[in-house]
mmCIF file as gemmi writes it, N, C-alpha and C atoms, coordinates in Angstrom:
data_model
loop_
_atom_site.group_PDB
_atom_site.id
_atom_site.type_symbol
_atom_site.label_atom_id
_atom_site.label_alt_id
_atom_site.label_comp_id
_atom_site.label_asym_id
_atom_site.label_entity_id
_atom_site.label_seq_id
_atom_site.pdbx_PDB_ins_code
_atom_site.Cartn_x
_atom_site.Cartn_y
_atom_site.Cartn_z
_atom_site.occupancy
_atom_site.B_iso_or_equiv
_atom_site.pdbx_formal_charge
_atom_site.auth_seq_id
_atom_site.auth_asym_id
_atom_site.pdbx_PDB_model_num
ATOM 1 N N . UNK Axp A 1 ? 131.049 261.689 41.264 1 0 ? 1 A 1
ATOM 2 C CA . UNK Axp A 1 ? 132.273 261.227 41.874 1 0 ? 1 A 1
ATOM 3 C C . UNK Axp A 1 ? 133.361 262.282 41.799 1 0 ? 1 A 1
ATOM 4 N N . UNK Axp A 2 ? 133.433 262.998 40.671 1 0 ? 2 A 1
ATOM 5 C CA . UNK Axp A 2 ? 134.448 264.048 40.538 1 0 ? 2 A 1
ATOM 6 C C . UNK Axp A 2 ? 134.301 265.057 41.672 1 0 ? 2 A 1
ATOM 7 N N . UNK Axp A 3 ? 133.09 265.518 41.895 1 0 ? 3 A 1
ATOM 8 C CA . UNK Axp A 3 ? 132.845 266.556 42.91 1 0 ? 3 A 1
ATOM 9 C C . UNK Axp A 3 ? 133.271 266.091 44.294 1 0 ? 3 A 1
ATOM 10 N N . UNK Axp A 4 ? 133.059 264.829 44.587 1 0 ? 4 A 1
ATOM 11 C CA . UNK Axp A 4 ? 133.414 264.284 45.898 1 0 ? 4 A 1
ATOM 12 C C . UNK Axp A 4 ? 134.929 264.301 46.129 1 0 ? 4 A 1
ATOM 13 N N . UNK Axp A 5 ? 135.699 264.196 45.065 1 0 ? 5 A 1
ATOM 14 C CA . UNK Axp A 5 ? 137.158 264.094 45.204 1 0 ? 5 A 1
ATOM 15 C C . UNK Axp A 5 ? 137.893 265.407 44.99 1 0 ? 5 A 1
ATOM 16 N N . UNK Axp A 6 ? 137.334 266.302 44.196 1 0 ? 6 A 1
ATOM 17 C CA . UNK Axp A 6 ? 138.07 267.526 43.878 1 0 ? 6 A 1
ATOM 18 C C . UNK Axp A 6 ? 138.202 268.385 45.143 1 0 ? 6 A 1
ATOM 19 N N . UNK Axp A 7 ? 139.382 268.945 45.397 1 0 ? 7 A 1
ATOM 20 C CA . UNK Axp A 7 ? 139.624 269.613 46.691 1 0 ? 7 A 1
ATOM 21 C C . UNK Axp A 7 ? 138.982 270.985 46.89 1 0 ? 7 A 1
ATOM 22 N N . UNK Axp A 8 ? 138.386 271.557 45.888 1 0 ? 8 A 1
ATOM 23 C CA . UNK Axp A 8 ? 137.744 272.866 46.062 1 0 ? 8 A 1
ATOM 24 C C . UNK Axp A 8 ? 136.305 272.783 45.583 1 0 ? 8 A 1
ATOM 25 N N . UNK Axp A 9 ? 135.391 273.127 46.445 1 0 ? 9 A 1
ATOM 26 C CA . UNK Axp A 9 ? 133.961 273.041 46.14 1 0 ? 9 A 1
ATOM 27 C C . UNK Axp A 9 ? 133.427 274.442 45.828 1 0 ? 9 A 1
ATOM 28 N N . UNK Axp A 10 ? 133.604 274.858 44.578 1 0 ? 10 A 1
ATOM 29 C CA . UNK Axp A 10 ? 133.198 276.193 44.138 1 0 ? 10 A 1
ATOM 30 C C . UNK Axp A 10 ? 132.491 276.078 42.793 1 0 ? 10 A 1
ATOM 31 N N . UNK Axp A 11 ? 131.397 276.787 42.635 1 0 ? 11 A 1
ATOM 32 C CA . UNK Axp A 11 ? 130.675 276.882 41.354 1 0 ? 11 A 1
ATOM 33 C C . UNK Axp A 11 ? 130.315 275.492 40.797 1 0 ? 11 A 1
ATOM 34 N N . UNK Axp A 12 ? 129.485 274.8 41.528 1 0 ? 12 A 1
ATOM 35 C CA . UNK Axp A 12 ? 129.121 273.426 41.168 1 0 ? 12 A 1
ATOM 36 C C . UNK Axp A 12 ? 128.455 273.345 39.793 1 0 ? 12 A 1
ATOM 37 N N . UNK Axp A 13 ? 127.617 274.308 39.458 1 0 ? 13 A 1
ATOM 38 C CA . UNK Axp A 13 ? 126.957 274.285 38.147 1 0 ? 13 A 1
ATOM 39 C C . UNK Axp A 13 ? 127.948 274.394 37.004 1 0 ? 13 A 1
ATOM 40 N N . UNK Axp A 14 ? 128.892 275.298 37.127 1 0 ? 14 A 1
ATOM 41 C CA . UNK Axp A 14 ? 129.93 275.446 36.101 1 0 ? 14 A 1
ATOM 42 C C . UNK Axp A 14 ? 130.782 274.188 36.023 1 0 ? 14 A 1
ATOM 43 N N . UNK Axp A 15 ? 131.061 273.591 37.176 1 0 ? 15 A 1
ATOM 44 C CA . UNK Axp A 15 ? 131.842 272.352 37.206 1 0 ? 15 A 1
ATOM 45 C C . UNK Axp A 15 ? 131.088 271.222 36.518 1 0 ? 15 A 1
ATOM 46 N N . UNK Axp A 16 ? 129.803 271.15 36.751 1 0 ? 16 A 1
ATOM 47 C CA . UNK Axp A 16 ? 128.991 270.101 36.129 1 0 ? 16 A 1
ATOM 48 C C . UNK Axp A 16 ? 129.036 270.238 34.599 1 0 ? 16 A 1
ATOM 49 N N . UNK Axp A 17 ? 128.885 271.454 34.089 1 0 ? 17 A 1
ATOM 50 C CA . UNK Axp A 17 ? 128.927 271.677 32.639 1 0 ? 17 A 1
ATOM 51 C C . UNK Axp A 17 ? 130.316 271.369 32.08 1 0 ? 17 A 1
ATOM 52 N N . UNK Axp A 18 ? 131.361 271.784 32.8 1 0 ? 18 A 1
ATOM 53 C CA . UNK Axp A 18 ? 132.729 271.526 32.346 1 0 ? 18 A 1
ATOM 54 C C . UNK Axp A 18 ? 133.034 270.029 32.369 1 0 ? 18 A 1
ATOM 55 N N . UNK Axp A 19 ? 132.505 269.318 33.368 1 0 ? 19 A 1
ATOM 56 C CA . UNK Axp A 19 ? 132.713 267.877 33.435 1 0 ? 19 A 1
ATOM 57 C C . UNK Axp A 19 ? 132.058 267.189 32.233 1 0 ? 19 A 1
ATOM 58 N N . UNK Axp A 20 ? 130.853 267.61 31.898 1 0 ? 20 A 1
ATOM 59 C CA . UNK Axp A 20 ? 130.159 267.015 30.741 1 0 ? 20 A 1
ATOM 60 C C . UNK Axp A 20 ? 130.97 267.221 29.464 1 0 ? 20 A 1
ATOM 61 N N . UNK Axp A 21 ? 131.517 268.406 29.277 1 0 ? 21 A 1
ATOM 62 C CA . UNK Axp A 21 ? 132.357 268.673 28.095 1 0 ? 21 A 1
ATOM 63 C C . UNK Axp A 21 ? 133.64 267.856 28.146 1 0 ? 21 A 1
ATOM 64 N N . UNK Axp A 22 ? 134.243 267.768 29.326 1 0 ? 22 A 1
ATOM 65 C CA . UNK Axp A 22 ? 135.485 267.022 29.477 1 0 ? 22 A 1
ATOM 66 C C . UNK Axp A 22 ? 135.284 265.547 29.15 1 0 ? 22 A 1
ATOM 67 N N . UNK Axp A 23 ? 134.112 265.03 29.463 1 0 ? 23 A 1
ATOM 68 C CA . UNK Axp A 23 ? 133.831 263.62 29.189 1 0 ? 23 A 1
ATOM 69 C C . UNK Axp A 23 ? 133.772 263.319 27.697 1 0 ? 23 A 1
ATOM 70 N N . UNK Axp A 24 ? 133.636 264.343 26.867 1 0 ? 24 A 1
ATOM 71 C CA . UNK Axp A 24 ? 133.682 264.132 25.422 1 0 ? 24 A 1
ATOM 72 C C . UNK Axp A 24 ? 135.134 264.052 24.93 1 0 ? 24 A 1
ATOM 73 N N . UNK Axp A 25 ? 136.073 264.476 25.791 1 0 ? 25 A 1
ATOM 74 C CA . UNK Axp A 25 ? 137.494 264.458 25.43 1 0 ? 25 A 1
ATOM 75 C C . UNK Axp A 25 ? 138.272 263.338 26.104 1 0 ? 25 A 1
ATOM 76 N N . UNK Axp A 26 ? 137.731 262.804 27.2 1 0 ? 26 A 1
ATOM 77 C CA . UNK Axp A 26 ? 138.443 261.771 27.962 1 0 ? 26 A 1
ATOM 78 C C . UNK Axp A 26 ? 137.446 260.888 28.692 1 0 ? 26 A 1
ATOM 79 N N . UNK Axp A 27 ? 137.897 259.713 29.044 1 0 ? 27 A 1
ATOM 80 C CA . UNK Axp A 27 ? 137.076 258.784 29.812 1 0 ? 27 A 1
ATOM 81 C C . UNK Axp A 27 ? 136.809 259.379 31.196 1 0 ? 27 A 1
ATOM 82 N N . UNK Axp A 28 ? 135.567 259.369 31.648 1 0 ? 28 A 1
ATOM 83 C CA . UNK Axp A 28 ? 135.246 259.938 32.965 1 0 ? 28 A 1
ATOM 84 C C . UNK Axp A 28 ? 136.077 259.36 34.108 1 0 ? 28 A 1
ATOM 85 N N . UNK Axp A 29 ? 136.406 258.08 34.036 1 0 ? 29 A 1
ATOM 86 C CA . UNK Axp A 29 ? 137.201 257.484 35.115 1 0 ? 29 A 1
ATOM 87 C C . UNK Axp A 29 ? 138.608 258.074 35.158 1 0 ? 29 A 1
ATOM 88 N N . UNK Axp A 30 ? 139.174 258.451 34.012 1 0 ? 30 A 1
ATOM 89 C CA . UNK Axp A 30 ? 140.484 259.109 33.987 1 0 ? 30 A 1
ATOM 90 C C . UNK Axp A 30 ? 140.41 260.484 34.648 1 0 ? 30 A 1
ATOM 91 N N . UNK Axp A 31 ? 139.322 261.179 34.409 1 0 ? 31 A 1
ATOM 92 C CA . UNK Axp A 31 ? 139.144 262.513 34.993 1 0 ? 31 A 1
ATOM 93 C C . UNK Axp A 31 ? 139.022 262.407 36.511 1 0 ? 31 A 1
ATOM 94 N N . UNK Axp A 32 ? 138.215 261.465 36.976 1 0 ? 32 A 1
ATOM 95 C CA . UNK Axp A 32 ? 138.027 261.287 38.422 1 0 ? 32 A 1
ATOM 96 C C . UNK Axp A 32 ? 139.344 260.852 39.071 1 0 ? 32 A 1
ATOM 97 N N . UNK Axp A 33 ? 140.058 259.941 38.434 1 0 ? 33 A 1
ATOM 98 C CA . UNK Axp A 33 ? 141.356 259.505 38.967 1 0 ? 33 A 1
ATOM 99 C C . UNK Axp A 33 ? 142.322 260.679 39.026 1 0 ? 33 A 1
ATOM 100 N N . UNK Axp A 34 ? 142.315 261.523 37.996 1 0 ? 34 A 1
ATOM 101 C CA . UNK Axp A 34 ? 143.157 262.713 38.005 1 0 ? 34 A 1
ATOM 102 C C . UNK Axp A 34 ? 142.806 263.649 39.149 1 0 ? 34 A 1
ATOM 103 N N . UNK Axp A 35 ? 141.516 263.801 39.428 1 0 ? 35 A 1
ATOM 104 C CA . UNK Axp A 35 ? 141.081 264.647 40.544 1 0 ? 35 A 1
ATOM 105 C C . UNK Axp A 35 ? 141.529 264.059 41.878 1 0 ? 35 A 1
ATOM 106 N N . UNK Axp A 36 ? 141.453 262.75 42.013 1 0 ? 36 A 1
ATOM 107 C CA . UNK Axp A 36 ? 141.905 262.089 43.238 1 0 ? 36 A 1
ATOM 108 C C . UNK Axp A 36 ? 143.408 262.302 43.437 1 0 ? 36 A 1
ATOM 109 N N . UNK Axp A 37 ? 144.174 262.145 42.375 1 0 ? 37 A 1
ATOM 110 C CA . UNK Axp A 37 ? 145.624 262.327 42.467 1 0 ? 37 A 1
ATOM 111 C C . UNK Axp A 37 ? 145.971 263.774 42.78 1 0 ? 37 A 1
ATOM 112 N N . UNK Axp A 38 ? 145.261 264.695 42.169 1 0 ? 38 A 1
ATOM 113 C CA . UNK Axp A 38 ? 145.497 266.116 42.424 1 0 ? 38 A 1
ATOM 114 C C . UNK Axp A 38 ? 145.207 266.443 43.889 1 0 ? 38 A 1
ATOM 115 N N . UNK Axp A 39 ? 144.095 265.953 44.401 1 0 ? 39 A 1
ATOM 116 C CA . UNK Axp A 39 ? 143.706 266.232 45.782 1 0 ? 39 A 1
ATOM 117 C C . UNK Axp A 39 ? 144.692 265.619 46.773 1 0 ? 39 A 1
ATOM 118 N N . UNK Axp A 40 ? 145.308 264.493 46.419 1 0 ? 40 A 1
ATOM 119 C CA . UNK Axp A 40 ? 146.236 263.807 47.316 1 0 ? 40 A 1
ATOM 120 C C . UNK Axp A 40 ? 147.675 264.305 47.172 1 0 ? 40 A 1
ATOM 121 N N . UNK Axp A 41 ? 147.936 265.174 46.21 1 0 ? 41 A 1
ATOM 122 C CA . UNK Axp A 41 ? 149.304 265.658 45.978 1 0 ? 41 A 1
ATOM 123 C C . UNK Axp A 41 ? 149.805 266.404 47.212 1 0 ? 41 A 1
ATOM 124 N N . UNK Axp A 42 ? 150.959 266.022 47.751 1 0 ? 42 A 1
ATOM 125 C CA . UNK Axp A 42 ? 151.467 266.698 48.952 1 0 ? 42 A 1
ATOM 126 C C . UNK Axp A 42 ? 151.856 268.155 48.699 1 0 ? 42 A 1
ATOM 127 N N . UNK Axp A 43 ? 151.975 268.549 47.446 1 0 ? 43 A 1
ATOM 128 C CA . UNK Axp A 43 ? 152.341 269.919 47.111 1 0 ? 43 A 1
ATOM 129 C C . UNK Axp A 43 ? 151.143 270.761 46.7 1 0 ? 43 A 1
ATOM 130 N N . UNK Axp A 44 ? 149.945 270.283 47.025 1 0 ? 44 A 1
ATOM 131 C CA . UNK Axp A 44 ? 148.731 271.028 46.716 1 0 ? 44 A 1
ATOM 132 C C . UNK Axp A 44 ? 148.812 272.4 47.387 1 0 ? 44 A 1
ATOM 133 N N . UNK Axp A 45 ? 148.523 273.462 46.654 1 0 ? 45 A 1
ATOM 134 C CA . UNK Axp A 45 ? 148.613 274.787 47.26 1 0 ? 45 A 1
ATOM 135 C C . UNK Axp A 45 ? 147.494 275.028 48.27 1 0 ? 45 A 1
ATOM 136 N N . UNK Axp A 46 ? 147.598 276.099 49.035 1 0 ? 46 A 1
ATOM 137 C CA . UNK Axp A 46 ? 146.493 276.452 49.947 1 0 ? 46 A 1
ATOM 138 C C . UNK Axp A 46 ? 145.188 276.582 49.159 1 0 ? 46 A 1
ATOM 139 N N . UNK Axp A 47 ? 144.083 276.348 49.841 1 0 ? 47 A 1
ATOM 140 C CA . UNK Axp A 47 ? 142.765 276.272 49.189 1 0 ? 47 A 1
ATOM 141 C C . UNK Axp A 47 ? 142.457 277.448 48.272 1 0 ? 47 A 1
ATOM 142 N N . UNK Axp A 48 ? 142.852 278.664 48.662 1 0 ? 48 A 1
ATOM 143 C CA . UNK Axp A 48 ? 142.505 279.817 47.834 1 0 ? 48 A 1
ATOM 144 C C . UNK Axp A 48 ? 143.254 279.824 46.488 1 0 ? 48 A 1
ATOM 145 N N . UNK Axp A 49 ? 144.303 278.997 46.366 1 0 ? 49 A 1
ATOM 146 C CA . UNK Axp A 49 ? 145.06 278.929 45.116 1 0 ? 49 A 1
ATOM 147 C C . UNK Axp A 49 ? 144.758 277.687 44.282 1 0 ? 49 A 1
ATOM 148 N N . UNK Axp A 50 ? 143.908 276.816 44.792 1 0 ? 50 A 1
ATOM 149 C CA . UNK Axp A 50 ? 143.474 275.653 44.02 1 0 ? 50 A 1
ATOM 150 C C . UNK Axp A 50 ? 142.502 276.164 42.961 1 0 ? 50 A 1
ATOM 151 N N . UNK Axp A 51 ? 142.702 275.798 41.698 1 0 ? 51 A 1
ATOM 152 C CA . UNK Axp A 51 ? 141.787 276.279 40.655 1 0 ? 51 A 1
ATOM 153 C C . UNK Axp A 51 ? 140.345 275.837 40.907 1 0 ? 51 A 1
ATOM 154 N N . UNK Axp A 52 ? 139.423 276.662 40.475 1 0 ? 52 A 1
ATOM 155 C CA . UNK Axp A 52 ? 138.022 276.247 40.519 1 0 ? 52 A 1
ATOM 156 C C . UNK Axp A 52 ? 137.911 274.958 39.709 1 0 ? 52 A 1
ATOM 157 N N . UNK Axp A 53 ? 136.986 274.09 40.07 1 0 ? 53 A 1
ATOM 158 C CA . UNK Axp A 53 ? 136.882 272.819 39.36 1 0 ? 53 A 1
ATOM 159 C C . UNK Axp A 53 ? 136.639 272.982 37.858 1 0 ? 53 A 1
ATOM 160 N N . UNK Axp A 54 ? 135.842 273.946 37.455 1 0 ? 54 A 1
ATOM 161 C CA . UNK Axp A 54 ? 135.589 274.141 36.019 1 0 ? 54 A 1
ATOM 162 C C . UNK Axp A 54 ? 136.874 274.552 35.3 1 0 ? 54 A 1
ATOM 163 N N . UNK Axp A 55 ? 137.674 275.37 35.923 1 0 ? 55 A 1
ATOM 164 C CA . UNK Axp A 55 ? 138.95 275.78 35.324 1 0 ? 55 A 1
ATOM 165 C C . UNK Axp A 55 ? 139.855 274.572 35.155 1 0 ? 55 A 1
ATOM 166 N N . UNK Axp A 56 ? 139.93 273.752 36.197 1 0 ? 56 A 1
ATOM 167 C CA . UNK Axp A 56 ? 140.754 272.545 36.162 1 0 ? 56 A 1
ATOM 168 C C . UNK Axp A 56 ? 140.281 271.619 35.039 1 0 ? 56 A 1
ATOM 169 N N . UNK Axp A 57 ? 138.972 271.432 34.939 1 0 ? 57 A 1
ATOM 170 C CA . UNK Axp A 57 ? 138.41 270.56 33.915 1 0 ? 57 A 1
ATOM 171 C C . UNK Axp A 57 ? 138.603 271.128 32.509 1 0 ? 57 A 1
ATOM 172 N N . UNK Axp A 58 ? 138.349 272.412 32.334 1 0 ? 58 A 1
ATOM 173 C CA . UNK Axp A 58 ? 138.48 273.028 31.007 1 0 ? 58 A 1
ATOM 174 C C . UNK Axp A 58 ? 139.918 273.008 30.51 1 0 ? 58 A 1
ATOM 175 N N . UNK Axp A 59 ? 140.862 272.944 31.425 1 0 ? 59 A 1
ATOM 176 C CA . UNK Axp A 59 ? 142.27 272.897 31.042 1 0 ? 59 A 1
ATOM 177 C C . UNK Axp A 59 ? 142.813 271.481 30.884 1 0 ? 59 A 1
ATOM 178 N N . UNK Axp A 60 ? 141.946 270.47 30.931 1 0 ? 60 A 1
ATOM 179 C CA . UNK Axp A 60 ? 142.374 269.068 30.832 1 0 ? 60 A 1
ATOM 180 C C . UNK Axp A 60 ? 143.491 268.763 31.824 1 0 ? 60 A 1
ATOM 181 N N . UNK Axp A 61 ? 143.367 269.295 33.021 1 0 ? 61 A 1
ATOM 182 C CA . UNK Axp A 61 ? 144.433 269.204 34.014 1 0 ? 61 A 1
ATOM 183 C C . UNK Axp A 61 ? 144.622 267.795 34.577 1 0 ? 61 A 1
ATOM 184 N N . UNK Axp A 62 ? 143.684 266.897 34.336 1 0 ? 62 A 1
ATOM 185 C CA . UNK Axp A 62 ? 143.869 265.514 34.766 1 0 ? 62 A 1
ATOM 186 C C . UNK Axp A 62 ? 145.055 264.889 34.044 1 0 ? 62 A 1
ATOM 187 N N . UNK Axp A 63 ? 145.486 265.506 32.935 1 0 ? 63 A 1
ATOM 188 C CA . UNK Axp A 63 ? 146.64 265.012 32.183 1 0 ? 63 A 1
ATOM 189 C C . UNK Axp A 63 ? 147.965 265.53 32.74 1 0 ? 63 A 1
ATOM 190 N N . UNK Axp A 64 ? 147.911 266.476 33.667 1 0 ? 64 A 1
ATOM 191 C CA . UNK Axp A 64 ? 149.127 267.035 34.249 1 0 ? 64 A 1
ATOM 192 C C . UNK Axp A 64 ? 149.804 266.028 35.167 1 0 ? 64 A 1
ATOM 193 N N . UNK Axp A 65 ? 151.091 266.188 35.31 1 0 ? 65 A 1
ATOM 194 C CA . UNK Axp A 65 ? 151.839 265.363 36.255 1 0 ? 65 A 1
ATOM 195 C C . UNK Axp A 65 ? 151.719 265.931 37.658 1 0 ? 65 A 1
ATOM 196 N N . UNK Axp A 66 ? 152.504 265.399 38.577 1 0 ? 66 A 1
ATOM 197 C CA . UNK Axp A 66 ? 152.484 265.903 39.95 1 0 ? 66 A 1
ATOM 198 C C . UNK Axp A 66 ? 152.898 267.374 40.009 1 0 ? 66 A 1
ATOM 199 N N . UNK Axp A 67 ? 152.443 268.048 41.022 1 0 ? 67 A 1
ATOM 200 C CA . UNK Axp A 67 ? 152.798 269.449 41.221 1 0 ? 67 A 1
ATOM 201 C C . UNK Axp A 67 ? 154.266 269.556 41.625 1 0 ? 67 A 1
ATOM 202 N N . UNK Axp A 68 ? 154.923 270.659 41.255 1 0 ? 68 A 1
ATOM 203 C CA . UNK Axp A 68 ? 156.314 270.83 41.697 1 0 ? 68 A 1
ATOM 204 C C . UNK Axp A 68 ? 156.366 271.046 43.206 1 0 ? 68 A 1
ATOM 205 N N . UNK Axp A 69 ? 157.492 270.697 43.78 1 0 ? 69 A 1
ATOM 206 C CA . UNK Axp A 69 ? 157.67 270.879 45.222 1 0 ? 69 A 1
ATOM 207 C C . UNK Axp A 69 ? 157.56 272.353 45.56 1 0 ? 69 A 1
ATOM 208 N N . UNK Axp A 70 ? 156.873 272.634 46.661 1 0 ? 70 A 1
ATOM 209 C CA . UNK Axp A 70 ? 156.729 274.02 47.099 1 0 ? 70 A 1
ATOM 210 C C . UNK Axp A 70 ? 157.996 274.467 47.798 1 0 ? 70 A 1
ATOM 211 N N . UNK Axp A 71 ? 158.279 275.737 47.692 1 0 ? 71 A 1
ATOM 212 C CA . UNK Axp A 71 ? 159.421 276.335 48.377 1 0 ? 71 A 1
ATOM 213 C C . UNK Axp A 71 ? 159.016 276.549 49.823 1 0 ? 71 A 1
ATOM 214 N N . UNK Axp A 72 ? 159.736 275.925 50.73 1 0 ? 72 A 1
ATOM 215 C CA . UNK Axp A 72 ? 159.396 276.019 52.14 1 0 ? 72 A 1
ATOM 216 C C . UNK Axp A 72 ? 160.367 276.948 52.856 1 0 ? 72 A 1
ATOM 217 N N . UNK Axp A 73 ? 159.971 277.545 53.953 1 0 ? 73 A 1
ATOM 218 C CA . UNK Axp A 73 ? 160.883 278.401 54.722 1 0 ? 73 A 1
ATOM 219 C C . UNK Axp A 73 ? 162.138 277.662 55.166 1 0 ? 73 A 1
ATOM 220 N N . UNK Axp A 74 ? 162.033 276.4 55.516 1 0 ? 74 A 1
ATOM 221 C CA . UNK Axp A 74 ? 163.208 275.636 55.935 1 0 ? 74 A 1
ATOM 222 C C . UNK Axp A 74 ? 164.209 275.523 54.788 1 0 ? 74 A 1
ATOM 223 N N . UNK Axp A 75 ? 163.701 275.289 53.588 1 0 ? 75 A 1
ATOM 224 C CA . UNK Axp A 75 ? 164.583 275.202 52.424 1 0 ? 75 A 1
ATOM 225 C C . UNK Axp A 75 ? 165.211 276.557 52.14 1 0 ? 75 A 1
ATOM 226 N N . UNK Axp A 76 ? 164.464 277.638 52.322 1 0 ? 76 A 1
ATOM 227 C CA . UNK Axp A 76 ? 165.005 278.98 52.106 1 0 ? 76 A 1
ATOM 228 C C . UNK Axp A 76 ? 166.115 279.269 53.11 1 0 ? 76 A 1
ATOM 229 N N . UNK Axp A 77 ? 165.926 278.858 54.362 1 0 ? 77 A 1
ATOM 230 C CA . UNK Axp A 77 ? 166.956 279.059 55.377 1 0 ? 77 A 1
ATOM 231 C C . UNK Axp A 77 ? 168.217 278.301 55.017 1 0 ? 77 A 1
ATOM 232 N N . UNK Axp A 78 ? 168.076 277.083 54.527 1 0 ? 78 A 1
ATOM 233 C CA . UNK Axp A 78 ? 169.235 276.287 54.134 1 0 ? 78 A 1
ATOM 234 C C . UNK Axp A 78 ? 169.958 276.943 52.969 1 0 ? 78 A 1
ATOM 235 N N . UNK Axp A 79 ? 169.2 277.477 51.997 1 0 ? 79 A 1
ATOM 236 C CA . UNK Axp A 79 ? 169.819 278.178 50.872 1 0 ? 79 A 1
ATOM 237 C C . UNK Axp A 79 ? 170.571 279.4 51.351 1 0 ? 79 A 1
ATOM 238 N N . UNK Axp A 80 ? 169.984 280.163 52.267 1 0 ? 80 A 1
ATOM 239 C CA . UNK Axp A 80 ? 170.645 281.355 52.805 1 0 ? 80 A 1
ATOM 240 C C . UNK Axp A 80 ? 171.925 280.983 53.534 1 0 ? 80 A 1
ATOM 241 N N . UNK Axp A 81 ? 171.887 279.912 54.309 1 0 ? 81 A 1
ATOM 242 C CA . UNK Axp A 81 ? 173.072 279.454 55.048 1 0 ? 81 A 1
ATOM 243 C C . UNK Axp A 81 ? 174.168 279.056 54.07 1 0 ? 81 A 1
ATOM 244 N N . UNK Axp A 82 ? 173.783 278.362 53.004 1 0 ? 82 A 1
ATOM 245 C CA . UNK Axp A 82 ? 174.761 277.953 52 1 0 ? 82 A 1
ATOM 246 C C . UNK Axp A 82 ? 175.395 279.181 51.345 1 0 ? 82 A 1
ATOM 247 N N . UNK Axp A 83 ? 174.587 280.163 50.983 1 0 ? 83 A 1
ATOM 248 C CA . UNK Axp A 83 ? 175.122 281.389 50.375 1 0 ? 83 A 1
ATOM 249 C C . UNK Axp A 83 ? 176.045 282.113 51.349 1 0 ? 83 A 1
ATOM 250 N N . UNK Axp A 84 ? 175.67 282.137 52.616 1 0 ? 84 A 1
ATOM 251 C CA . UNK Axp A 84 ? 176.461 282.825 53.618 1 0 ? 84 A 1
ATOM 252 C C . UNK Axp A 84 ? 177.845 282.197 53.733 1 0 ? 84 A 1
ATOM 253 N N . UNK Axp A 85 ? 177.895 280.889 53.799 1 0 ? 85 A 1
ATOM 254 C CA . UNK Axp A 85 ? 179.183 280.223 53.954 1 0 ? 85 A 1
ATOM 255 C C . UNK Axp A 85 ? 180.011 280.328 52.68 1 0 ? 85 A 1
ATOM 256 N N . UNK Axp A 86 ? 179.37 280.334 51.537 1 0 ? 86 A 1
ATOM 257 C CA . UNK Axp A 86 ? 180.1 280.467 50.273 1 0 ? 86 A 1
ATOM 258 C C . UNK Axp A 86 ? 180.695 281.87 50.149 1 0 ? 86 A 1
ATOM 259 N N . UNK Axp A 87 ? 180.012 282.887 50.659 1 0 ? 87 A 1
ATOM 260 C CA . UNK Axp A 87 ? 180.506 284.256 50.579 1 0 ? 87 A 1
ATOM 261 C C . UNK Axp A 87 ? 181.729 284.466 51.46 1 0 ? 87 A 1
ATOM 262 N N . UNK Axp A 88 ? 181.86 283.656 52.515 1 0 ? 88 A 1
ATOM 263 C CA . UNK Axp A 88 ? 182.982 283.819 53.435 1 0 ? 88 A 1
ATOM 264 C C . UNK Axp A 88 ? 184.272 283.244 52.896 1 0 ? 88 A 1
ATOM 265 N N . UNK Axp A 89 ? 184.199 282.423 51.887 1 0 ? 89 A 1
ATOM 266 C CA . UNK Axp A 89 ? 185.406 281.766 51.343 1 0 ? 89 A 1
ATOM 267 C C . UNK Axp A 89 ? 186.225 282.682 50.522 1 0 ? 89 A 1
């Protein structure tokens, strides 16, 4: 179930071993739920920056909260506009 939900499908064998170890530290359903929440996070980074599943599991990342909001170009433009108007005062 973890593999079906985790957003990056890389190194399945390593993920399987890491999942088995993780299950000794936490209930498997908590891990799968954490993977589902991580995959559904609107601030999930582009695929190449999503940790490999074994890395995520070895770091007990199912215990992490939501990802921080990503910096978007629109937000950067608004910040620049604010700085521009503040400099004119």
